[in-house]
N, CA, C and O of each residue as an XYZ file, in Angstrom:
344
protein
N      -6.009      9.276     -0.484
C      -4.369      8.772      0.569
C      -4.048      8.760     -0.811
O      -4.531      8.104     -1.734
N      -2.475     10.230     -0.761
C      -1.569     10.166     -1.759
C      -0.674      9.604     -1.855
O      -0.685      8.825     -0.901
N       0.451      9.408     -2.594
C       1.516      8.926     -2.510
C       2.082      9.424     -3.619
O       1.438      9.857     -4.574
N       4.160      9.359     -3.488
C       4.967     10.062     -4.289
C       5.616      8.866     -5.281
O       6.428      8.323     -4.532
N       5.680      8.156     -6.610
C       7.075      7.210     -6.814
C       7.843      8.084     -7.315
O       7.452      9.233     -7.518
N       8.752      7.777     -7.522
C      10.114      8.825     -8.483
C      11.061      7.535     -8.474
O      10.979      6.457     -7.886
N      12.126      8.159     -9.490
C      13.473      7.309     -9.690
C      14.632      7.952     -8.954
O      15.794      7.701     -9.274
N      14.239      8.995     -7.716
C      15.075      9.809     -6.915
C      16.406      8.905     -6.819
O      17.138      9.378     -5.950
N      16.874      7.943     -7.327
C      17.961      7.390     -6.549
C      18.153      6.579     -7.204
O      18.005      5.439     -6.764
N      18.747      6.866     -9.125
C      18.364      5.752    -10.260
C      17.231      4.502    -10.165
O      16.098      4.879    -10.466
N      17.317      3.444     -9.892
C      16.398      2.269    -10.276
C      15.876      2.835     -8.469
O      16.549      3.462     -7.650
N      14.435      2.297     -8.353
C      13.952      1.983     -7.164
C      14.126      0.839     -6.604
O      13.951     -0.095     -7.387
N      14.492      0.452     -5.216
C      15.029     -0.784     -4.452
C      14.019     -1.928     -4.555
O      14.178     -2.952     -3.891
N      12.755     -1.728     -5.563
C      12.149     -2.463     -5.547
C      11.463     -2.819     -6.942
O      10.342     -3.316     -7.051
N      12.709     -2.333     -8.471
C      12.617     -2.416     -9.317
C      13.221     -3.133     -9.615
O      14.005     -2.413    -10.233
N      13.844     -4.695     -9.806
C      14.305     -6.137    -10.528
C      14.343     -5.244    -11.583
O      13.716     -4.191    -11.699
N      15.242     -5.827    -12.446
C      15.440     -5.985    -14.082
C      13.764     -6.300    -14.707
O      13.366     -5.998    -15.831
N      13.134     -6.842    -13.842
C      11.801     -7.836    -14.823
C      10.808     -7.147    -14.424
O       9.692     -7.634    -14.243
N      11.212     -5.484    -14.174
C      10.010     -4.807    -13.917
C      10.281     -3.485    -14.603
O      10.026     -2.364    -14.163
N      11.013     -3.908    -16.111
C      11.512     -2.937    -16.854
C      10.667     -3.207    -18.170
O      10.874     -4.416    -18.282
N      10.034     -2.946    -18.998
C       9.384     -2.973    -19.655
C       9.983     -2.249    -21.284
O      10.717     -1.310    -20.974
N       9.917     -2.362    -22.669
C      10.490     -2.145    -23.314
C      11.193     -0.573    -22.876
O      10.788      0.512    -23.295
N      12.355     -0.796    -21.917
C      13.275      0.156    -21.899
C      12.331      1.287    -20.516
O      12.923      2.354    -20.351
N      11.640      1.198    -20.037
C      10.557      1.604    -19.311
C      10.208      1.042    -17.421
O       9.846     -0.031    -16.938
N      10.380      1.726    -17.117
C      10.652      1.368    -15.369
C       8.420      1.515    -14.829
O       7.494      2.293    -14.603
N       8.870     -0.085    -14.942
C       7.135     -0.065    -14.549
C       7.114     -0.367    -12.666
O       7.878     -0.878    -11.846
N       5.556      0.398    -12.648
C       5.355     -0.310    -10.489
C       4.881     -1.443    -10.492
O       3.848     -1.774    -11.073
N       5.694     -2.239     -9.754
C       5.412     -3.753     -9.250
C       3.478     -4.198     -9.027
O       3.204     -3.017     -9.235
N       2.548     -4.629     -8.878
C       1.956     -4.521     -8.686
C       1.591     -5.298     -7.170
O       0.446     -5.560     -6.799
N       2.881     -5.602     -6.381
C       2.877     -5.648     -5.794
C       2.789     -4.598     -5.016
O       1.936     -4.670     -4.132
N       3.530     -3.474     -5.095
C       3.368     -2.279     -4.792
C       2.013     -1.808     -4.985
O       1.598     -1.125     -4.050
N       1.520     -1.920     -5.577
C      -0.127     -1.785     -5.916
C      -1.183     -2.371     -4.678
O      -1.894     -1.786     -3.861
N      -0.944     -3.665     -4.932
C      -1.222     -4.285     -3.533
C      -1.273     -4.136     -1.798
O      -2.123     -4.542     -1.005
N       0.131     -3.307     -1.548
C       0.715     -2.940     -0.656
C      -0.020     -1.748     -0.583
O      -0.283     -1.553      0.603
N      -0.434     -0.938     -1.233
C      -1.061      0.676     -1.430
C      -2.930      0.204     -1.108
O      -3.843      0.925     -0.706
N      -2.935     -1.076     -1.435
C      -4.666     -1.259     -1.273
C      -4.791     -1.807     -0.127
O      -5.969     -1.691      0.211
N      -4.138     -2.394      0.720
C      -3.541     -2.801      1.896
C      -3.251     -1.910      3.005
O      -3.573     -2.329      4.117
N      -2.652     -0.649      2.921
C      -2.836      0.523      3.676
C      -3.919      1.557      3.353
O      -4.334      2.147      4.350
N      -4.501      1.930      2.120
C      -5.768      2.282      2.011
C      -7.028      1.654      2.889
O      -7.942      2.258      3.452
N      -6.750      0.196      2.807
C      -8.299     -0.423      3.520
C      -8.020     -0.039      5.061
O      -8.971      0.329      5.749
N      -6.985     -0.105      5.498
C      -6.405     -0.427      6.519
C      -6.931      1.128      7.345
O      -7.704      1.374      8.270
N      -6.204      1.811      6.606
C      -7.017      3.370      7.281
C      -8.777      3.253      6.893
O      -9.432      4.160      7.406
N      -9.337      2.546      6.307
C     -10.969      2.582      6.551
C     -11.381      1.437      7.038
O     -12.499      1.084      6.662
N     -10.798      0.728      7.786
C     -10.531     -0.049      8.825
C     -11.453     -1.643      7.823
O     -12.389     -2.257      8.335
N     -10.985     -1.919      6.681
C     -11.174     -3.093      5.939
C      -9.913     -3.868      6.430
O      -8.899     -3.356      6.906
N     -10.103     -4.905      6.272
C      -9.108     -6.725      6.825
C      -8.654     -7.100      5.604
O      -7.538     -7.594      5.766
N      -9.074     -7.112      4.079
C      -8.405     -7.967      2.889
C      -8.855     -6.958      1.777
O      -9.605     -5.984      1.699
N      -7.923     -7.760      0.854
C      -8.453     -6.920     -0.098
C      -8.707     -8.021     -0.693
O      -7.987     -8.948     -0.321
N     -10.032     -8.451     -2.072
C     -10.374     -9.578     -2.301
C      -9.819    -10.122     -4.039
O      -9.596    -11.238     -4.509
N      -9.742     -8.522     -4.707
C      -9.579     -9.051     -5.845
C      -8.400     -7.928     -6.276
O      -8.600     -6.751     -5.976
N      -7.348     -8.254     -6.880
C      -6.376     -6.912     -7.668
C      -6.631     -7.157     -8.964
O      -6.335     -8.236     -9.477
N      -7.522     -5.638     -9.983
C      -7.047     -5.603    -11.044
C      -6.143     -4.425    -11.737
O      -6.322     -3.260    -11.382
N      -5.364     -4.690    -12.532
C      -4.669     -3.712    -13.081
C      -4.513     -3.363    -14.111
O      -3.514     -3.834    -14.654
N      -5.431     -2.309    -15.000
C      -6.089     -2.254    -16.167
C      -4.910     -1.740    -17.147
O      -4.923     -1.978    -18.354
N      -3.676     -0.856    -16.362
C      -3.068     -0.441    -16.826
C      -1.529     -0.111    -16.427
O      -1.312      0.872    -15.719
N      -0.541     -0.867    -16.843
C       1.123     -0.914    -15.716
C       1.539      0.845    -15.808
O       1.868      1.453    -16.826
N       1.416      1.332    -14.571
C       2.005      2.090    -13.910
C       3.198      2.542    -14.427
O       3.900      1.608    -14.040
N       4.146      3.457    -15.158
C       5.023      3.608    -16.238
C       5.603      5.441    -14.846
O       5.076      6.515    -14.555
N       6.988      4.652    -14.457
C       7.036      5.920    -13.617
C       8.146      6.600    -14.348
O       9.271      6.106    -14.419
N       7.768      7.905    -14.970
C       8.515      9.041    -15.558
C      10.105      9.026    -15.689
O      10.669      8.883    -14.604
N      10.766      9.120    -16.566
C      12.462      9.243    -16.690
C      13.025     10.497    -15.821
O      14.156     10.699    -15.381
N      12.106     11.091    -15.751
C      12.692     12.540    -14.221
C      11.019     12.881    -13.887
O      10.050     12.879    -14.646
N      11.128     13.167    -12.441
C       9.661     14.303    -11.598
C       9.899     12.863    -11.178
O      10.836     12.078    -11.034
N       8.525     12.914    -11.050
C       7.437     11.853    -10.050
C       6.399     11.602    -10.578
O       5.878     12.299    -11.449
N       5.881     10.398    -10.050
C       4.708      9.730    -10.842
C       2.834     10.353     -9.391
O       2.168      9.638     -8.642
N       2.793     10.973     -9.511
C       1.693     11.058     -7.921
C       0.878     10.472     -8.254
O       0.438     10.601     -9.396
N       0.187      9.289     -7.056
C      -0.621      8.128     -7.320
C      -1.888      8.997     -6.112
O      -1.296      9.395     -5.109
N      -2.919      9.207     -6.098
C      -4.473      9.129     -5.751
C      -5.113      7.873     -5.359
O      -5.958      7.410     -6.125
N      -4.795      7.175     -4.130
C      -6.233      5.959     -3.693
C      -6.709      6.774     -3.430
O      -6.414      7.903     -3.036
N      -7.828      6.055     -3.710
C      -9.676      6.325     -3.082
C     -10.384      4.963     -2.787
O     -10.414      3.962     -3.503
N     -10.811      5.119     -1.856
C     -11.899      3.966     -1.296
C     -13.562      4.321     -1.665
O     -13.903      5.471     -1.942
N     -14.309      3.441     -1.637
C     -15.868      3.864     -2.020
C     -16.421      3.492     -0.774
O     -16.184      2.608      0.049
N     -17.153      4.339     -0.864
C     -18.186      3.640      0.485
C     -18.575      2.517     -0.445
O     -18.504      2.258     -1.646
N     -19.155      1.802      1.019
C     -19.763      0.062      1.338
C     -20.545      0.318      0.096
O     -21.032      1.397     -0.241
N     -20.625     -1.261     -0.789
C     -21.965     -1.267     -1.790
C     -22.922     -2.683     -0.701
O     -22.799     -3.344      0.331
N     -23.684     -2.499     -1.658
C     -24.899     -3.567     -1.279
C     -23.770     -5.264     -0.737
O     -24.016     -6.148      0.084
N     -22.819     -5.091     -1.481
C     -22.472     -6.806     -0.614
C     -21.481     -6.042      0.288
O     -20.335     -6.487      0.213
N     -21.654     -4.979      1.137
C     -20.548     -4.341      1.913
C     -19.387     -4.811      1.718
O     -18.921     -5.593      2.547
N     -18.568     -4.398      0.442
C     -17.054     -4.403     -0.625
C     -17.115     -2.954     -0.092
O     -18.054     -2.315      0.383
N     -15.657     -2.595     -0.348
C     -15.932     -1.145     -1.047
C     -14.332     -1.456     -2.682
O     -13.526     -2.341     -2.972
N     -14.729     -0.089     -3.219
C     -14.042     -0.325     -4.063
C     -13.000      0.391     -4.812
O     -13.217      1.053     -5.827
N     -11.974      0.239     -4.309
C     -10.657      0.959     -4.186
C      -9.992      1.272     -5.962
O     -10.181      0.513     -6.912
N      -9.402      2.263     -5.992
C      -8.136      2.649     -7.203
C      -7.655      3.648     -6.980
O      -7.724      4.604     -6.206
N      -7.018      3.203     -7.980
C      -5.985      4.148     -7.886
C      -5.422      4.871     -9.594
O      -5.104      4.357    -10.667
N      -5.548      6.524     -8.995
C      -5.188      7.425    -10.305
C      -4.080      7.964    -10.089
O      -3.832      8.474     -8.996
N      -3.258      7.950    -11.039
C      -2.268      8.885    -11.302
C      -1.799     10.100    -12.575
O      -0.784     10.781    -12.434
């Protein structure tokens, strides 16, 4: 699944001031959780067990951030690893 995030109309509606770090706009973890839920829905998954964010996603000042969401095959515990790549 792929998605695109940008500042096309100024500050995105989901970015109140608390989602700015050192003057940069970061994608809130709730947006990543929504992406995980949506990707899981497409794969027949019913829940997100855990969300770990290694690196905050910073929106570029111009252009867009292209995201790719990958859902892995079932593992030995019947869970799927989901990753987001920018």
